[in-house]
Residue, then its C-alpha position, 0 to 999 in steps of 0.5 A: x363485252x369482256x374483261x380480261x384479268x392480267x397477269x392471271x392467264x387461264x387462257x393465253x391473253x393473245x388468244x382471248x384478244x383474238x376471240x374477242x376481236x372475232x366476236x367484235x366485242x369491246x374488251x377491257x384488261x384489268x391488272x388483277x388475278x381471277x378475282x377482278x370482281x372483288x379487287x376492281x369492282x368499279x371497273x367491272x361494274x362500269x363494263x356491265x353498265x356499258x354493256x347494258x347501255x347505261x352511263x358509267x360512274 
């Protein structure tokens, strides 16, 4: 599982998507800066819960 924050681009988004697809992981894209944990806590928490096999809220 991975979360990409956009439009913040420390790594080019296409490269991030390519690497995630090679790993076969589920990804989400969050319209946020590099502090998506603060600006979008529910989306990030749901991703973590999903990765842990829990139900999301």
